[in-house]
C-alpha positions as a Markdown table, in Angstrom:
| # | Residue | x | y | z |
|---|---|---|---|---|
| 1 | Met | 0.0 | 0.0 | 0.0 |
| 2 | Ser | 1.3 | 3.5 | -0.8 |
| 3 | Arg | 2.4 | 5.7 | 2.2 |
| 4 | Val | -0.4 | 8.2 | 3.0 |
| 5 | Arg | 1.1 | 11.1 | 4.8 |
| 6 | Thr | -1.6 | 13.8 | 4.7 |
| 7 | Leu | -5.3 | 13.4 | 5.4 |
| 8 | Glu | -7.4 | 16.6 | 5.3 |
| 9 | Val | -11.1 | 16.4 | 6.1 |
| 10 | Ser | -11.5 | 19.9 | 7.5 |
| 11 | His | -15.3 | 20.0 | 6.9 |
| 12 | Ser | -16.1 | 16.5 | 8.3 |
| 13 | Tyr | -16.2 | 14.9 | 11.7 |
| 14 | Phe | -13.4 | 12.3 | 12.1 |
| 15 | Gly | -15.4 | 9.6 | 13.8 |
| 16 | Pro | -15.2 | 5.9 | 14.8 |
| 17 | Leu | -15.4 | 4.5 | 11.3 |
| 18 | Ala | -12.6 | 6.9 | 10.1 |
| 19 | Leu | -10.5 | 5.9 | 13.2 |
| 20 | Gln | -11.0 | 2.2 | 12.3 |
| 21 | Glu | -9.6 | 2.8 | 8.9 |
| 22 | Leu | -6.7 | 4.6 | 10.4 |
| 23 | Leu | -5.8 | 1.8 | 12.7 |
| 24 | Val | -6.7 | -1.4 | 10.8 |
| 25 | Asp | -3.8 | -3.7 | 9.8 |
| 26 | Arg | -4.3 | -4.3 | 6.1 |
| 27 | Asn | -1.7 | -7.1 | 6.0 |
| 28 | Arg | -3.6 | -9.3 | 8.4 |
| 29 | Gly | -4.4 | -12.5 | 6.6 |
| 30 | Arg | -2.4 | -11.5 | 3.5 |
| 31 | Gln | 0.4 | -13.5 | 2.0 |
| 32 | Pro | 3.5 | -12.1 | 0.1 |
| 33 | Gly | 2.1 | -13.3 | -3.2 |
| 34 | Asp | -1.1 | -11.2 | -2.6 |
| 35 | Cys | 0.8 | -7.9 | -3.0 |
| 36 | Lys | 0.3 | -5.9 | -6.2 |
| 37 | Asp | 3.3 | -4.8 | -8.3 |
| 38 | Gly | 5.1 | -1.9 | -6.5 |
| 39 | Asp | 3.7 | -2.8 | -3.1 |
| 40 | Arg | 5.9 | -3.9 | -0.3 |
| 41 | Met | 4.5 | -6.1 | 2.5 |
| 42 | Thr | 5.7 | -5.1 | 5.9 |
| 43 | Gly | 4.9 | -6.6 | 9.3 |
| 44 | Thr | 2.0 | -4.2 | 9.6 |
| 45 | Asp | 0.4 | -2.0 | 7.1 |
| 46 | Arg | -1.6 | 0.7 | 9.0 |
| 47 | Leu | -2.3 | 4.3 | 8.0 |
| 48 | Cys | -1.5 | 5.4 | 11.5 |
| 49 | Asn | 2.1 | 4.4 | 10.9 |
| 50 | Thr | 2.6 | 6.8 | 8.0 |
| 51 | Ile | 0.3 | 9.7 | 8.6 |
| 52 | Glu | 2.0 | 13.0 | 9.3 |
| 53 | Val | -0.8 | 15.6 | 8.9 |
| 54 | Leu | -4.3 | 15.0 | 10.0 |
| 55 | Gly | -6.9 | 17.8 | 9.8 |
| 56 | Ala | -10.5 | 17.2 | 10.8 |
| 57 | Ala | -13.3 | 19.6 | 11.5 |
| 58 | Pro | -12.8 | 21.3 | 14.9 |
| 59 | Phe | -16.4 | 22.3 | 15.4 |
| 60 | Tyr | -17.9 | 19.1 | 16.7 |
| 61 | Asp | -18.6 | 18.5 | 20.4 |
| 62 | Glu | -18.2 | 14.7 | 20.1 |
| 63 | Thr | -15.2 | 13.1 | 21.6 |
| 64 | Asp | -15.4 | 9.3 | 21.9 |
| 65 | Gly | -11.7 | 9.0 | 22.6 |
| 66 | Ile | -10.9 | 9.7 | 18.9 |
| 67 | Ala | -8.2 | 12.3 | 19.5 |
| 68 | Gln | -6.6 | 10.3 | 22.3 |
| 69 | Ala | -6.4 | 7.2 | 20.0 |
| 70 | Ile | -4.8 | 9.3 | 17.2 |
| 71 | Leu | -2.2 | 10.7 | 19.6 |
| 72 | Ser | -1.3 | 7.3 | 21.0 |
| 73 | Asn | -1.1 | 5.5 | 17.6 |
| 74 | Cys | 0.5 | 7.8 | 15.1 |
| 75 | Pro | 4.2 | 8.0 | 15.7 |
| 76 | Arg | 5.0 | 10.2 | 12.6 |
| 77 | Leu | 2.3 | 12.8 | 13.3 |
| 78 | Arg | 3.5 | 16.3 | 12.9 |
| 79 | Ser | 0.2 | 18.2 | 12.7 |
| 80 | Leu | -3.2 | 17.4 | 14.2 |
| 81 | Gln | -6.4 | 19.4 | 14.2 |
| 82 | Ala | -9.4 | 17.7 | 15.6 |
| 83 | Ser | -12.4 | 18.5 | 17.8 |
| 84 | Lys | -12.1 | 17.5 | 21.4 |
| 85 | Ile | -10.2 | 15.6 | 24.0 |
| 86 | Thr | -11.0 | 15.4 | 27.7 |
| 87 | Val | -8.7 | 15.4 | 30.7 |
| 88 | Thr | -10.2 | 12.1 | 31.8 |
| 89 | Glu | -9.5 | 10.5 | 28.4 |
| 90 | Ile | -5.9 | 11.5 | 28.6 |
| 91 | Val | -5.2 | 10.4 | 32.1 |
| 92 | His | -6.8 | 7.0 | 31.6 |
| 93 | Gly | -5.6 | 6.5 | 28.1 |
| 94 | Ala | -2.4 | 5.1 | 26.6 |
| 95 | Gln | 0.8 | 7.1 | 26.4 |
| 96 | Trp | 1.1 | 9.3 | 23.3 |
| 97 | Val | 3.6 | 8.2 | 20.7 |
| 98 | Cys | 3.6 | 11.4 | 18.6 |
| 99 | Ser | 6.9 | 12.8 | 19.8 |
| 100 | Arg | 7.5 | 14.6 | 16.5 |
| 101 | Ile | 4.4 | 16.7 | 16.5 |
| 102 | Glu | 4.8 | 20.4 | 15.9 |
| 103 | Asn | 1.2 | 21.7 | 15.5 |
| 104 | Leu | -1.6 | 20.6 | 17.8 |
| 105 | Arg | -5.1 | 22.2 | 17.7 |
| 106 | Leu | -7.6 | 20.5 | 20.0 |
| 107 | Tyr | -10.2 | 21.5 | 22.5 |
| 108 | Phe | -8.7 | 20.2 | 25.8 |
| 109 | Asn | -11.9 | 19.9 | 27.8 |
| 110 | Met | -11.5 | 20.2 | 31.6 |
| 111 | Asp | -14.2 | 17.7 | 32.5 |
| 112 | Leu | -13.4 | 17.7 | 36.2 |
| 113 | Asp | -13.8 | 20.3 | 38.9 |
| 114 | Pro | -10.5 | 22.2 | 38.4 |
| 115 | Glu | -10.3 | 23.2 | 42.1 |
| 116 | Ser | -10.8 | 19.7 | 43.5 |
| 117 | Glu | -7.8 | 17.5 | 44.5 |
| 118 | Glu | -8.6 | 15.1 | 41.7 |
| 119 | Gly | -8.9 | 17.9 | 39.1 |
| 120 | Met | -5.6 | 19.4 | 40.1 |
| 121 | Met | -3.8 | 16.1 | 40.1 |
| 122 | Asn | -5.2 | 15.0 | 36.7 |
| 123 | Gln | -4.6 | 18.4 | 35.1 |
| 124 | Arg | -1.0 | 18.2 | 36.1 |
| 125 | Leu | -0.7 | 14.8 | 34.5 |
| 126 | Val | -2.1 | 16.3 | 31.3 |
| 127 | Phe | 0.5 | 19.1 | 31.4 |
| 128 | Lys | 3.2 | 16.5 | 31.9 |
| 129 | Arg | 2.0 | 14.6 | 28.8 |
| 130 | Leu | 2.0 | 17.9 | 26.8 |
| 131 | Gly | 5.4 | 18.7 | 28.1 |
| 132 | Glu | 6.9 | 15.6 | 26.5 |
| 133 | Leu | 6.0 | 17.0 | 23.0 |
| 134 | Thr | 9.2 | 19.0 | 22.9 |
| 135 | Gly | 8.9 | 19.8 | 19.2 |
| 136 | Leu | 5.6 | 21.7 | 19.6 |
| 137 | Gln | 5.6 | 25.1 | 17.8 |
| 138 | Glu | 1.9 | 25.9 | 17.9 |
| 139 | Leu | -0.5 | 24.8 | 20.6 |
| 140 | Ala | -4.3 | 25.6 | 20.6 |
| 141 | Leu | -6.2 | 24.5 | 23.6 |
| 142 | Ala | -9.7 | 25.7 | 22.8 |
| 143 | Asp | -12.1 | 26.4 | 20.0 |
| 144 | His | -15.3 | 28.2 | 19.1 |
| 145 | Tyr | -17.5 | 26.0 | 21.2 |
| 146 | Ser | -15.3 | 25.4 | 24.2 |
| 147 | Thr | -16.1 | 26.6 | 27.7 |
| 148 | Arg | -13.2 | 25.7 | 29.9 |
| 149 | Thr | -9.8 | 24.3 | 29.0 |
| 150 | Leu | -6.7 | 23.7 | 31.1 |
| 151 | Asp | -5.9 | 26.2 | 33.8 |
| 152 | Leu | -2.8 | 28.0 | 32.7 |
| 153 | Arg | -1.5 | 28.9 | 36.2 |
| 154 | Leu | 1.7 | 27.6 | 37.8 |
| 155 | Arg | -0.3 | 26.1 | 40.7 |
| 156 | Ala | -2.3 | 24.0 | 38.2 |
| 157 | Gly | 0.8 | 22.6 | 36.4 |
| 158 | Leu | 1.9 | 25.2 | 33.8 |
| 159 | Asn | 5.5 | 24.6 | 34.9 |
| 160 | Glu | 5.3 | 21.0 | 33.5 |
| 161 | Leu | 5.5 | 22.7 | 30.0 |
| 162 | Ala | 9.0 | 24.1 | 30.6 |
| 163 | Asn | 10.5 | 21.9 | 27.9 |
| 164 | Leu | 8.4 | 23.4 | 25.1 |
| 165 | Lys | 11.4 | 25.5 | 24.0 |
| 166 | Ser | 10.2 | 25.6 | 20.4 |
| 167 | Leu | 6.7 | 27.0 | 21.2 |
| 168 | Thr | 5.9 | 30.2 | 19.2 |
| 169 | Thr | 2.1 | 30.3 | 19.5 |
| 170 | Leu | -0.3 | 29.5 | 22.3 |
| 171 | Ser | -4.0 | 29.9 | 21.8 |
| 172 | Phe | -6.8 | 29.5 | 24.4 |
| 173 | Ser | -9.5 | 31.7 | 22.7 |
| 174 | Tyr | -13.1 | 31.5 | 23.9 |
| 175 | Asp | -12.1 | 30.3 | 27.4 |
| 176 | Ile | -13.1 | 33.2 | 29.7 |
| 177 | Cys | -12.1 | 31.4 | 32.9 |
| 178 | Gln | -8.3 | 31.9 | 32.9 |
| 179 | Ala | -6.7 | 33.7 | 35.8 |
| 180 | Ile | -3.1 | 34.1 | 34.5 |
| 181 | Gly | -1.1 | 36.6 | 36.6 |
| 182 | Pro | 2.3 | 38.4 | 36.4 |
| 183 | Glu | 4.0 | 35.3 | 37.9 |
| 184 | Glu | 2.9 | 33.2 | 35.0 |
| 185 | Ala | 3.8 | 35.9 | 32.5 |
| 186 | Arg | 7.3 | 36.1 | 33.8 |
| 187 | Trp | 7.6 | 32.3 | 33.7 |
| 188 | Ile | 6.5 | 32.2 | 30.1 |
| 189 | Val | 9.1 | 34.9 | 29.1 |
| 190 | Lys | 11.8 | 32.9 | 30.9 |
| 191 | Asn | 11.0 | 29.4 | 29.8 |
| 192 | Trp | 9.5 | 29.8 | 26.3 |
| 193 | Thr | 12.2 | 31.9 | 24.7 |
| 194 | Arg | 10.7 | 31.6 | 21.2 |
| 195 | Ile | 7.1 | 32.5 | 22.1 |
| 196 | Lys | 5.7 | 35.3 | 19.9 |
| 197 | His | 1.9 | 35.1 | 20.1 |
| 198 | Leu | -0.6 | 34.4 | 22.8 |
| 199 | Asp | -4.3 | 34.4 | 21.8 |
| 200 | Gly | -6.9 | 34.4 | 24.6 |
| 201 | Val | -8.3 | 36.1 | 27.6 |
| 202 | Leu | -5.6 | 36.2 | 30.2 |
| 203 | Asn | -7.6 | 37.3 | 33.2 |
| 204 | Asn | -11.0 | 39.0 | 33.9 |
| 205 | Asp | -9.3 | 41.8 | 35.9 |
| 206 | Pro | -8.4 | 44.5 | 33.3 |
| 207 | Asp | -5.6 | 45.9 | 35.6 |
| 208 | Ile | -3.9 | 42.5 | 35.8 |
| 209 | Val | -4.3 | 42.1 | 32.0 |
| 210 | Glu | -2.6 | 45.4 | 31.4 |
| 211 | Leu | 0.3 | 44.5 | 33.8 |
| 212 | Ile | 0.8 | 41.1 | 32.0 |
| 213 | Ala | 0.5 | 42.8 | 28.6 |
| 214 | Ser | 3.3 | 45.2 | 29.5 |
| 215 | Ile | 5.5 | 42.3 | 30.5 |
| 216 | Phe | 4.9 | 40.7 | 27.1 |
| 217 | Arg | 5.4 | 43.9 | 25.2 |
| 218 | Leu | 8.7 | 44.4 | 26.8 |
| 219 | His | 9.8 | 41.0 | 25.4 |
| 220 | Gly | 8.3 | 41.4 | 21.9 |
| 221 | Ile | 5.4 | 39.0 | 22.6 |
| 222 | Gln | 2.1 | 39.8 | 20.9 |
| 223 | His | -1.1 | 39.2 | 22.9 |
| 224 | Tyr | -4.5 | 39.1 | 21.1 |
| 225 | Arg | -7.5 | 39.7 | 23.3 |
| 226 | Glu | -10.7 | 38.0 | 22.4 |
| 227 | Arg | -12.9 | 41.0 | 21.8 |
| 228 | Arg | -16.1 | 39.0 | 21.1 |
| 229 | Ile | -16.6 | 38.0 | 24.7 |
| 230 | Ile | -20.0 | 39.0 | 26.0 |
| 231 | Arg | -19.6 | 40.8 | 29.4 |
| 232 | Arg | -22.6 | 39.0 | 31.0 |
| 233 | Gln | -21.0 | 35.6 | 30.4 |
| 234 | Val | -20.0 | 33.9 | 33.7 |
| 235 | Cys | -17.2 | 31.5 | 34.3 |
| 236 | Ile | -18.7 | 28.5 | 36.0 |
| 237 | Ile | -16.5 | 26.6 | 38.4 |
């Protein structure tokens, strides 16, 4: 079978049937004589072993463990855009094998109480998992339909991302629950030396936002505020 490296279905939901095609071993039950001219039969012949770029529609609320399965079965993956992954799926799922990934756009759904002991512990485990993806250049944690993503404070585990030295862009748009402070801003400047863009609402206190923005400006980091937020929206904890 020819090596498929790119799969773009940006207007479709990548669901269970698509995942099945990605993971199925097409050599199972085949004999060397069954191969067509030009084909080479290897131990396994699975799309997940060759795929490097996978882009699916980000606007679906379904999860079903799809993104977790992709991250834990696609060792050559360099870019992934998909809909949703939950903290619980990551914590209870297999280790990720996509150590080469550079661009990751997923809604990381905080499906636990972020202030509870379990929520804090599991969120830190997710940060540790992300921190192993040392080639990441662009990371998007939220999308148009997200409500709450990972808590980007040091007390919640942000420091586990210290090894993301190649990170240039971090996006958490549409999450209005962040409470990033000057301490986190200074940490970002110190540890992510290549960071250039942050997109999202840093804090609901405008004075704190201005202080953080001044720290970023001093180091040439652009911060894009989400201007479409409706003031009456409430961050539900």
